Every structure is written in structure tokens, then in C-alpha cells.
Steps between C-alpha positions, in 0.01 A plus 500: 500500500633844404591723793258796486605859441441721805290815447527770765212748497283736701142401584375813326645365172346154541279516191782614270732234645241227440492605133881485495500154662242371252706631209811323628310177559373519142866511399564176693672681789409388852445789743434527873292765677457520875126447451595133453583472871283267704311621806736324741824611337734743667470750220830683540711185535321352198573813297869486589515130408350570157742789442797273580374234257396737218707503180388860432354773716247732334456836673154632408561874528258779588493784749326262744760225470788747528352626829423148622732373772434131420574559130822681583604224743429234235699686235797562729505132597489386136788734412699378801447140386616588150170401340445661155249785525269607218328836576150529349296818522135417580384841623588866521852568626580855607868440570725195515810668633446358850513130397816298426387384153455851358779439247350178364295488183133513597229337288176695483201270549246768592310438176509121539588460133621176342820676388580592861428142611740363234764750614466379861531133394813585301647690797427202728672257264800730468521546879494123559793448256720754677748353749373530857741574782400316817591716802693337783398505772132515415351839592287529812128484415321830558269524803125484452368845399251666735564246775432779750151543354431129532612509862286807571205329332535202734521732801190695394293182466591389853229477764661780699785747464650718771470878462877522448491237227205679337688830496809331353295328227325822398831690497653239265195501271495882482872502418442233234231717339765768450777264389329248272445606138314192374128584486394143576717496812358833614148363455597198710622735774172695489306174531715401800434835669125460446511146634683618809250782551218243513666291771345510852839531670585836336535785750360846436839669446605230251163524321564872460846437351357245256232743385764769450698260282193407296404864462845579359472264204273493200211265562544508877197721552239628256604816321274799462350503149624778279267796481303391804312798636459367852807469711509173691770442758638152549529428873864513606652229720510746791130576465428128477697427817332790681155385390574152634607642837197726519277208405645295786426782745145534367448126550612533863260792558218302337573200723497722809168650391351153453634383838330793678175421318531132595555575869198734503286231337628241748408727788142528382447129425716225653355249253716662231818354657578245221454767230703748706783250538524449123483873439776575751712219352461660157596840645812353665597329174461826308723684750771231495508477119502880472803514727670237282422714198655807662807292582559446129325169438285476188318172567220648725368719216257250346387336831432846641277594207309169524453536876394864462236411240363225727491721810353797315229281346406359840479846657277626219276201567449595868471873434117489444457346845659802667306741285186317610608549863481877441132471403439290811620776731870410532617804309829548686647154461334451162653814347839426660511146362380613160774767497767247604389241242483749213837644602647149514372413152624824347842454662523141374409606146759780507769264633423241231533763228838602639610136518402429139648821365832337403343279237303785348 
């Protein structure tokens, strides 16, 4: 079986490279693309193995591949091994001065013409016939590109992450957004930041840093349409953090209001003890989760909203009973309870709005 020719390319040029591969296969030339890797293969080690075995290395050139760290690492390794390199232009190239094959003859395959395909086959055959110097000792294989992103991805998907580790991960991702030029890599970083933002372990300060990073890149937050007459402000991370803190305080005030109402109701009718116990338990839970929220934990946000909706719905259900007490001559306690219940419901609604503001 003929050892396949290795084609190094950027993902953004995948369609053009598939046309190139098909043209070479039509000319009875075996080729290998990294899409041939199996799901369980260690992709980088497999790529290096195929480079070492390849009789010819085709560098599919475009602005994307020139900026690509994996493509550059593959090319450097092939050159270090002394493997013949055939540069093929598959996309727009602004400048080639930064790559080590700038002086080589480049075949233009951007049109995908038969003439260009024949020229590539001829260049391959000529490259194979040239004497190949085997370097001794064998050059050290290049490290896996973007290993730090893979490690950060594993950390982000963990069940929990300490605040210090969160801050370190966000700092590395923000630095990578400034350093990486490959658009696909930058999109991967944006996806990682969004994934981290959705995790329950994320603290408020870290959430603010993530939102700053997303706001600094195109596609991180919605942009204002051109010519829009109404000015809409996107909530800043500081406003979001403040709204969360204020929401936690409002929840505590609402729980205190409900506790006062419960004790008053218990004083007027001892038979309400089971209901009062559940209500006070809900109030205590709201206070404890609100304090966790103020301490920087994000996990209480959804349970708080669910508990608030349940408690508010129950209070609205008993409100008519206290209004009826007013008509029966118990105006003082009836008006007081009605005031406390309505205040509690309004406070719970306000707190829920503040809690949900981040996803709006």
C-alpha cells in the first residue's frame, strides 16, 4: 500500500482542501487528512506519526493556515525531518514573509483547475525523486498546540473550582483572546468563557470578569443596530453584581416581613402551627441562601427564585382571608396582615427580577 501524502491545512480551508485531495486521488495519489482520525485516537500523536511516514508534505496555504499554530508546528516538524514540502495556495494569502517556505515555488490551486492539479502531481513526483537527508538525531516532536486550552477546558467542566482557580482560568482565557490570531481558536475561547459563566460554582467577581471579556470581543454581547434611534445600555458586570447583591438584601427583607406576618397569624390562631412552621422554614432558607449569594456563590439563584414564587403564591392565596377579617370587624390586624403580605409579595417579585437580570 502506498504511503499517503500528508496535507496540512486550516479548518477554514476544509472545503478547498477536500477538492485538492479529491484531485490528487483522481491522479492515483494517496493522501491523508486529519479528518481520517478515529474517535479514540490521540489526534496530535497520530498527526506526527503520519508526518514522519509521509513521502511528501503538502502545505495548504492561506491567511488562516499561516496564522494557525498547529499548521506552523506541522510544517516546522516536516522541515526538521527533511520531508519534501510542496506549498499549495488554497486561499487568499496577504503575506508569506513570515513562513520558512516563502522562497519555494508555490502552486496556485485557488481556482481548483485541472492544470493546477496536474502541476501539483508533477511537483509531488519531482519532490519524491529528490534525495532526502535524514536528520540525526531525529528532531524532537513539537508539543501539542493549545494544550493549555485543553487543560482549562477540563478545569472548567469540573464539579467545582476554587475562586483562585477561577480567577486564574479567566485571566489565561482573556490573555489568549489577545494573543491568538486564529478565528476558530478565538471562538473556542469565547465558548469556554460562556460555559464557565453558566457554572454554579462561579463567584460574582469572576462572573463580572467573564462578562467584561465577552463584552470586549465581537459576538460576546449583542451590538447596537446601526441607526437605532433608541439608546439601550447593556448592563455592565458591575451593575450585574450590584443587582445580585441588592436582590439578596431584598430577599432577606421579604423573609423578615413574612416571618412577622407568620408570628402575628400564629398569635391569633394556634391551629396554624404546622403552616407557620413551613412558612418560617421557607423564610430561614431564603435568608441562608441570600447570605450565600452575597458571599459570592451563584448556585442559590435558581432555588431562591423557585422558593420565592412558591411562598409568594401561598401568601396571595391567604390574602383574601385577612381582607375578610377586616369586614368582620378585625380591621387592625386585617389591614396589618394585608399590608405585610402585599409587601412580601412585591419584595419577592422585585428580588426575583434582580436575580434574573444577568440572563437578560
